[in-house]
C-alpha positions in Angstrom: -36.4 -23.5 -45.4 -39.6 -21.4 -45.7 -41.5 -24.2 -47.4 -40.8 -26.5 -44.5 -42.0 -23.8 -42.1 -45.1 -23.3 -44.1 -45.9 -27.0 -44.3 -45.7 -27.3 -40.6 -48.0 -24.3 -40.3 -50.6 -25.8 -42.6 -50.7 -29.0 -40.5 -51.2 -27.0 -37.4 -53.6 -24.3 -38.6 -56.0 -26.2 -40.9 -59.1 -27.4 -39.2 -60.7 -26.6 -35.9 -59.8 -23.8 -33.4 -56.5 -24.3 -31.7 -56.7 -23.3 -28.0 -53.8 -21.3 -26.6 -52.0 -23.0 -23.7 -52.5 -21.5 -20.3 -49.6 -19.3 -19.2 -47.9 -20.8 -16.2 -45.5 -19.2 -13.8 -42.4 -20.6 -15.5 -43.6 -19.2 -18.8 -44.2 -15.8 -17.3 -40.7 -15.8 -15.9 -39.2 -16.8 -19.3 -41.2 -14.0 -21.1 -40.0 -11.5 -18.5 -36.4 -12.5 -19.2 -37.0 -12.3 -22.9 -38.4 -8.7 -22.5 -35.3 -7.7 -20.6 -33.1 -9.1 -23.4 -35.0 -7.2 -26.1 -34.6 -4.0 -24.1 -30.8 -4.7 -23.8 -30.6 -5.2 -27.6 -32.6 -2.1 -28.2 -30.2 -0.1 -26.1 -27.2 -1.6 -28.0 -28.9 -0.6 -31.3 -29.4 2.9 -30.1 -25.8 3.2 -29.0 -24.8 2.1 -32.5 -27.1 4.7 -34.1 -25.9 7.5 -31.9 -22.3 6.7 -32.6 -23.0 6.5 -36.3 -24.6 10.0 -36.6 -22.6 11.8 -33.9 -19.9 13.2 -36.1 -22.0 13.8 -39.2 -22.4 17.3 -40.5 -24.7 16.5 -43.4 -27.3 14.0 -44.3 -28.7 12.2 -41.2 -27.2 13.8 -38.2 -27.7 13.8 -34.4 -29.6 17.1 -34.9 -32.2 16.0 -37.4 -32.7 12.3 -36.7 -36.3 11.5 -35.5 -37.6 8.9 -33.1 -40.3 6.3 -33.7 -42.1 5.4 -30.6 -44.4 2.5 -29.4 -48.1 3.5 -29.7 -48.8 3.1 -26.0 -45.9 5.4 -25.0 -47.2 8.3 -27.0 -49.2 11.0 -25.2 -52.9 11.1 -25.9 -52.6 14.2 -28.1 -49.9 12.6 -30.2 -52.0 9.6 -30.8 -55.0 11.8 -31.8 -52.8 13.8 -34.1 -51.7 10.5 -35.8 -55.3 9.3 -36.1 -56.4 12.7 -37.6 -53.6 12.4 -40.2 -54.7 8.9 -41.2 -58.3 10.0 -41.5 -57.0 12.9 -43.6 -55.5 10.5 -46.1 -58.9 8.7 -46.3 -60.5 12.0 -47.3 -58.1 12.9 -50.1 -58.4 11.6 -53.7 -56.4 8.6 -54.9 -53.5 9.1 -57.3 -53.7 5.5 -58.6 -54.6 5.0 -62.3 -58.4 4.7 -62.6 -57.8 2.1 -65.4 -55.4 0.0 -63.3 -57.1 0.5 -60.0 -60.8 1.3 -60.6 -61.6 0.8 -56.9 -59.2 3.3 -55.4 -61.1 6.2 -54.0 -58.8 7.7 -51.5 -55.1 8.5 -51.0 -55.1 5.9 -48.3 -56.2 3.3 -50.9 -53.1 4.0 -53.0 -51.0 2.1 -50.5 -53.3 -0.9 -50.5 -53.4 -0.8 -54.3 -49.6 -0.9 -54.7 -49.3 -3.7 -52.1 -51.9 -5.8 -54.0 -50.1 -5.2 -57.3 -46.6 -6.1 -55.9 -47.4 -8.8 -53.3 -46.0 -11.7 -55.3 -42.7 -9.8 -55.6 -42.2 -8.5 -52.1 -43.1 -11.5 -49.9 -41.1 -14.6 -49.5 -38.4 -13.0 -51.6 -35.3 -11.0 -51.1 -37.3 -7.8 -51.3 -39.6 -8.2 -48.3 -37.8 -6.2 -45.6 -36.4 -3.5 -47.9 -39.7 -2.9 -49.7 -41.7 -2.6 -46.5 -39.2 -0.3 -44.9 -39.6 2.3 -47.6 -43.3 1.5 -48.1 -43.9 2.5 -44.4 -41.6 5.6 -44.7 -43.6 6.8 -47.8 -46.8 6.5 -45.8 -45.3 8.4 -42.9 -44.1 11.1 -45.3 -47.6 11.4 -46.9 -49.1 11.8 -43.4 -46.6 14.6 -42.8 -46.5 16.4 -46.2 -50.1 16.0 -47.3 -51.9 16.0 -43.9 -49.8 18.2 -41.7 -48.7 15.5 -39.3 -45.8 16.7 -37.1 -45.0 13.3 -35.5 -43.4 10.1 -36.8 -44.8 6.6 -37.6 -45.5 4.8 -34.3 -45.0 1.1 -33.9 -47.1 -1.6 -32.3 -45.0 -3.8 -30.0 -46.9 -7.1 -30.1 -44.9 -8.4 -27.1 -46.7 -6.0 -24.8 -50.1 -7.6 -25.3 -49.4 -11.1 -26.6 -51.5 -12.6 -23.8 -54.7 -10.7 -24.8 -54.4 -8.1 -27.7 -57.9 -6.9 -26.8 -56.3 -5.1 -23.9 -53.7 -3.3 -26.0 -53.9 0.4 -26.3 -53.9 -0.2 -30.1 -57.2 -2.1 -30.0 -59.0 -1.0 -26.8 -61.6 1.0 -28.8 -60.9 4.3 -26.9 -60.6 7.6 -28.7 -56.8 7.2 -28.7 -56.8 3.7 -30.1 -56.7 2.4 -33.7 -60.3 1.1 -33.2 -61.7 -1.9 -31.3 -62.0 -5.6 -32.0 -64.8 -6.5 -34.4 -68.3 -7.4 -33.1 -68.4 -11.0 -32.0 -70.0 -13.4 -34.5 -70.6 -16.8 -33.0 -70.8 -20.2 -34.7 -68.4 -19.3 -37.6 -66.3 -21.6 -39.7 -62.6 -20.8 -40.3 -61.5 -18.6 -43.2 -59.7 -20.4 -46.0 -56.9 -18.3 -47.3 -54.7 -18.9 -50.4 -51.5 -17.0 -51.5 -48.2 -17.9 -53.1 -49.6 -21.3 -54.1 -50.3 -22.2 -50.5 -53.5 -22.7 -48.6 -54.5 -22.6 -44.9 -57.5 -22.1 -42.7 -57.6 -19.3 -40.1 -59.8 -20.4 -37.2 -62.4 -18.0 -35.8 -61.5 -15.9 -32.8 -63.0 -13.3 -30.5 -64.7 -10.9 -33.0 -65.3 -11.4 -36.7 -67.6 -8.5 -37.4 -67.2 -4.7 -38.0 -65.1 -2.6 -35.6 -67.6 -1.1 -33.2 -65.8 1.6 -31.3 -62.9 4.0 -31.7 -61.8 6.4 -34.4 -62.0 3.8 -37.2 -65.4 2.4 -36.6 -66.6 4.1 -39.9 -63.5 3.3 -41.9 -64.2 1.9 -45.3 -62.0 -0.8 -46.8 -62.4 -0.3 -50.5 -60.0 -2.8 -52.1 -59.7 -6.6 -51.9 -60.0 -9.2 -50.6 -57.7 -11.3 -52.7 -56.5 -14.1 -50.4 -60.0 -15.3 -49.3 -63.5 -15.5 -50.6 -65.6 -13.7 -51.8 -62.8 -12.0 -53.7 -63.1 -8.4 -54.7 -63.6 -7.5 -58.4 -60.7 -6.9 -60.8 -58.3 -9.1 -58.8 -58.9 -7.0 -55.7 -58.3 -3.7 -57.4 -62.0 -3.0 -58.1 -64.3 -1.1 -55.9 -65.6 -3.2 -53.0 -66.5 -0.9 -50.1 -67.1 -2.6 -46.7 -66.6 -2.0 -43.0 -63.3 -2.6 -41.3 -63.6 -6.0 -39.7 -61.3 -7.5 -37.0 -61.1 -10.8 -35.2 -58.5 -10.5 -32.5 -57.0 -13.9 -31.9 -55.5 -15.2 -28.7 -54.1 -18.1 -30.7 -52.0 -16.1 -33.1 -51.0 -13.5 -30.5 -49.1 -16.4 -28.9 -46.8 -16.2 -32.0 -45.7 -12.8 -30.9 -44.4 -13.4 -27.4 -41.2 -11.8 -26.2 -39.4 -15.1 -26.5 -40.5 -15.4 -30.1 -38.9 -12.0 -30.9 -35.8 -13.0 -29.0 -35.5 -16.2 -31.2 -35.8 -14.2 -34.4 -33.1 -11.8 -33.3 -30.7 -14.3 -31.6 -30.6 -17.3 -33.9 -30.2 -16.2 -37.5 -26.7 -15.1 -38.5 -27.4 -14.0 -42.1 -30.3 -12.2 -43.8 -31.7 -15.3 -45.5 -32.0 -17.1 -42.1 -33.4 -14.0 -40.5 -36.1 -13.5 -43.1 -36.9 -17.3 -43.2 -37.6 -17.3 -39.5 -39.3 -13.9 -39.4 -41.5 -14.2 -42.5 -42.5 -17.8 -42.1 -46.2 -18.3 -41.2 -45.4 -19.6 -37.8 -43.3 -16.5 -37.2 -44.0 -13.1 -35.5 -44.7 -11.3 -38.8 -47.6 -13.6 -39.6 -48.6 -13.8 -36.0 -49.2 -10.0 -36.0 -51.2 -10.2 -39.2 -53.3 -13.2 -38.2 -54.1 -12.0 -34.7 -55.8 -8.9 -36.3 -58.2 -10.9 -38.4 -60.3 -9.3 -41.1 -58.4 -7.9 -44.0 -55.3 -8.2 -41.9 -55.1 -11.9 -42.8 -55.0 -11.1 -46.5 -51.4 -11.1 -47.8 -52.4 -8.7 -50.6 -55.0 -6.3 -49.2 -53.9 -6.1 -45.5 -52.9 -2.3 -45.8 -56.6 -1.7 -45.8 -56.5 -1.8 -42.0 -54.7 1.2 -40.6 -53.0 -1.0 -38.0 -50.9 -2.5 -40.9 -48.6 0.5 -40.6 -48.0 0.1 -36.9 -47.5 -3.6 -37.4 -44.9 -3.2 -40.1 -43.1 -0.4 -38.2 -42.6 -3.1 -35.6 -41.4 -5.5 -38.2 -38.9 -2.8 -39.3 -37.9 -2.2 -35.7 -37.0 -5.9 -35.1 -35.0 -5.9 -38.3 -33.0 -2.8 -37.2 -32.3 -4.4 -33.8 -31.0 -7.5 -35.6 -28.9 -5.4 -37.9 -27.5 -3.4 -35.0 -26.0 -6.4 -33.3 -23.4 -6.8 -36.1 -23.9 -3.8 -38.4 -20.7 -4.2 -40.4 -21.7 -7.7 -41.4 -25.5 -7.2 -41.7 -26.3 -3.8 -43.2 -25.6 -4.7 -46.8 -26.5 -8.4 -46.8 -28.9 -9.6 -49.6 -30.4 -12.9 -50.5 -32.9 -14.6 -52.8 -34.7 -13.4 -55.9 -37.5 -10.9 -56.5 -40.4 -13.3 -56.7 -42.1 -15.3 -54.0 -40.3 -18.7 -53.7 -38.7 -17.7 -57.0 -42.0 -18.4 -58.9 -41.7 -17.5 -61.7 -37.9 -17.6 -61.7 -36.3 -14.2 -61.4 -32.8 -12.7 -61.1 -30.9 -12.8 -57.8 -31.3 -9.7 -55.7 -28.2 -7.5 -55.4 -27.5 -4.2 -53.8 -28.3 -2.6 -57.2 -31.7 -4.4 -57.7 -34.3 -1.8 -58.4 -37.4 -2.0 -56.1 -40.7 -0.9 -57.6 -43.1 1.4 -55.6 -45.5 2.1 -58.5 -47.5 5.3 -58.0 -46.1 6.0 -54.6 -42.5 6.8 -55.6 -39.7 6.2 -58.1 -37.8 3.0 -57.9 -35.1 2.6 -55.3 -32.0 0.5 -55.3 -31.7 -2.0 -52.4 -28.5 -0.3 -51.3 -30.6 2.9 -50.6 -32.9 1.0 -48.2 -30.5 -0.9 -46.0 -30.0 1.5 -43.1 -32.4 3.8 -41.3 -29.8 6.6 -41.2 -28.7 6.5 -44.8 -30.4 7.0 -48.2 -33.8 8.7 -47.7 -34.0 7.7 -44.1 -33.2 9.5 -40.8 -35.0 7.8 -38.0 -34.5 5.3 -35.1 -36.6 3.3 -32.7 -36.9 4.1 -29.0 
């Protein structure tokens, strides 16, 4: 159960800094084997996708399907093109209602605003995976349609840099990164976070201050925070401009090891069990958020960090690999309700449940969001 997972997390995370265990030779061997297993599953998933679209003449076909790649595998120019498109969104005016979201200043803010509004419906519920799949696709589409981006949404494979995310091409602070770690601030206390009726303390890590180098050193986070103090005005929807801060954690990166991803893919046999293991706060989804620090640890306002979209593309990738192992059984599975921990009580999620995307797009039925090669989608991960 998720509640059990969360309770265990609270016992482990509250209090002083937890030191990551040194990586021994046996652990390295185990992680190398886990990496090979993920690659094997990835290949199986791609064979399934190729076979699915091979004979199609309309919709998503072998001719028009696009590939999403890992950030570090993209050529420098492709990364710069993506960065330019994200910065373009931050220069365009918001479409959010000024009454409902007085703090939204840019088109980029629209995604954070919608996420803040809907967080209690789309986390720890039967909507989590489907909502975020389309949420990321809408962001990718805005980069393309509104900012001229010719590429696709890249993903951040946490397993490549779990030992030290500061060395990742995502965070190395170079012109082709998503910006650096935050400036190191010593002698800090942990950050108390609260969401979904739960509380925990995130210990300080290797940064804590503003991002100092890279393309997003001047990025403004305008909304939130909601999950930690001091909270932003209007429930996080008011104007609260501040720098993009990060606090890359070698503790939480150890929740994103190859073996952690293998466990998520191999053990669950139904969507409830998959989501329970994946979304729990000791899982890889939370590990990715918490290792970022800054607004990344805020369950509500985390889309304020541009890395959110690379992170959730990886979340979607892991889900697609799990689906691809037994597609006939798994593509149309649903579970749960449409509120976090069913508080307040809500109707059971079905394939006909309408998922709200507020100002970003019209509502979508769950059945439209189950496959990356059906409904509005036509992409795969490589």
